[in-house]
C-alpha positions in Angstrom: -73.2 -12.4 5.2 -72.5 -15.0 7.8 -71.9 -18.3 6.1 -74.6 -20.6 6.8 -77.3 -17.3 7.0 -80.3 -18.1 5.2 -81.3 -14.6 3.5 -83.8 -16.3 1.1 -86.1 -18.8 1.9 -89.6 -20.2 1.1 -92.5 -20.4 3.7 -94.7 -23.6 3.5 -97.7 -22.7 5.2 -98.5 -26.9 5.8 -95.6 -26.9 7.9 -95.9 -23.7 9.5 -99.5 -22.7 9.7 -99.1 -20.1 13.0 -96.7 -17.7 10.6 -98.7 -14.5 9.8 -98.2 -14.7 6.3 -99.9 -18.0 6.5 -103.0 -17.1 8.5 -103.7 -14.4 5.9 -103.6 -17.0 3.0 -106.6 -19.1 3.7 -107.6 -19.2 -0.1 -103.8 -20.5 -1.0 -104.2 -24.5 -2.0 -102.8 -25.8 0.9 -102.0 -29.2 -0.1 -98.8 -30.9 1.2 -95.8 -30.4 -1.3 -92.0 -29.9 -0.8 -91.1 -26.6 -0.5 -88.9 -25.5 -3.2 -85.3 -25.3 -3.1 -83.8 -21.9 -3.0 -80.2 -20.7 -3.9 -78.8 -17.8 -4.2 -75.6 -15.6 -5.0 -75.0 -12.1 -3.4 -73.7 -10.0 -6.6 -73.7 -6.8 -4.5 -74.5 -5.4 -1.1 -78.4 -4.8 -2.1 -78.3 -7.4 -5.2 -79.2 -10.9 -5.8 -79.4 -13.6 -8.1 -82.3 -16.0 -6.9 -82.3 -19.7 -8.6 -85.5 -22.2 -7.1 -86.1 -25.4 -7.7 -88.8 -28.0 -7.1 -91.6 -25.4 -7.6 -94.4 -27.8 -7.4 -97.0 -24.8 -6.6 -97.5 -21.2 -5.4 -94.8 -20.3 -2.6 -93.6 -17.2 -0.5 -90.6 -16.3 -1.2 -88.4 -14.4 1.7 -85.6 -12.2 1.7 -84.6 -11.7 5.2 -83.9 -7.9 4.9 -85.8 -5.6 6.8 -89.2 -4.5 4.7 -88.8 -1.6 2.0 -91.1 -1.1 -0.7 -88.2 -0.2 -2.6 -87.0 -3.8 -3.0 -87.8 -5.2 -5.9 -87.8 -8.3 -8.0 -86.7 -8.8 -11.8 -86.1 -11.4 -13.9 -82.6 -12.2 -15.3 -83.0 -9.6 -17.8 -83.4 -7.3 -15.7 -87.1 -6.2 -16.3 -88.9 -6.1 -12.9 -92.1 -8.5 -12.4 -95.0 -7.7 -11.1 -95.3 -10.1 -8.0 -96.9 -9.0 -5.1 -94.4 -7.4 -2.5 -95.5 -8.6 1.0 -94.2 -7.3 4.8 -93.8 -10.8 6.3 -93.8 -11.2 9.9 -94.2 -7.7 10.3 -90.5 -7.4 9.4 -89.1 -8.6 6.5 -89.6 -8.6 2.7 -91.6 -11.5 0.6 -93.2 -12.0 -2.6 -95.9 -14.4 -3.7 -94.6 -16.4 -6.4 -97.4 -18.3 -8.7 -96.8 -21.3 -10.0 -96.3 -21.1 -13.8 -96.0 -24.6 -14.9 -92.2 -24.9 -14.9 -90.2 -26.5 -11.7 -87.6 -24.0 -11.7 -87.0 -19.9 -11.9 -84.6 -17.7 -11.6 -84.9 -13.7 -10.2 -82.6 -10.8 -9.6 -84.2 -9.2 -6.4 -82.2 -5.8 -5.8 -83.1 -2.6 -3.6 -84.0 0.2 -6.0 -83.1 3.5 -4.1 -79.3 1.8 -3.7 -79.3 1.7 -7.5 -80.5 5.5 -8.0 -78.5 6.7 -5.5 -75.5 5.0 -7.1 -76.3 6.9 -10.4 -76.9 10.4 -8.4 -73.5 10.3 -7.1 -71.8 9.7 -10.4 -73.9 12.8 -11.6 -72.9 14.8 -9.0 -69.0 13.9 -9.4 -69.3 14.6 -12.5 -70.7 18.3 -12.2 -68.3 19.0 -9.1 -65.3 17.7 -12.0 -66.6 20.3 -14.8 -67.3 23.1 -11.7 -63.8 22.7 -10.8 -62.5 22.7 -14.2 -64.1 25.6 -15.4 -63.3 27.7 -12.4 -59.6 26.5 -13.0 -60.0 27.6 -16.9 -61.5 31.2 -15.6 -59.0 31.6 -12.9 -56.2 30.9 -15.5 -57.4 33.4 -18.0 -58.5 35.6 -15.6 -54.9 35.7 -14.5 -53.0 35.9 -18.1 -55.3 39.2 -18.8 -54.1 40.6 -15.8 -50.6 43.1 -16.4 
């Protein structure tokens, strides 16, 4: 990630009404307001901690990574939150965040296939270790049995 690159942003449809996501948002309340302030911390190559302040209404949180349905948004305790995962501008991930009466929120955004892959690698390495140790043990006992 290059310094100064915004990977997580919010979209204000009043200021940018020509964006694809805004054209589909005709029923959203589009009143003049300040955009939420988004700050994020990279927790790993496919995991972000996101803090949002100055929330006054619904907004779209955008992750500037190529769209994939495997990207999920979670609360800080790790439970997946059921938010509308959107394809924004035919390229990147977005979530419709509903205003819940608080001016700030915190989320974790993570790529689930990467989590599953990491777990499967550990299991595969464990089975490989067991197979090598088993083969070594059998080979050792087989040599001891022969005169």
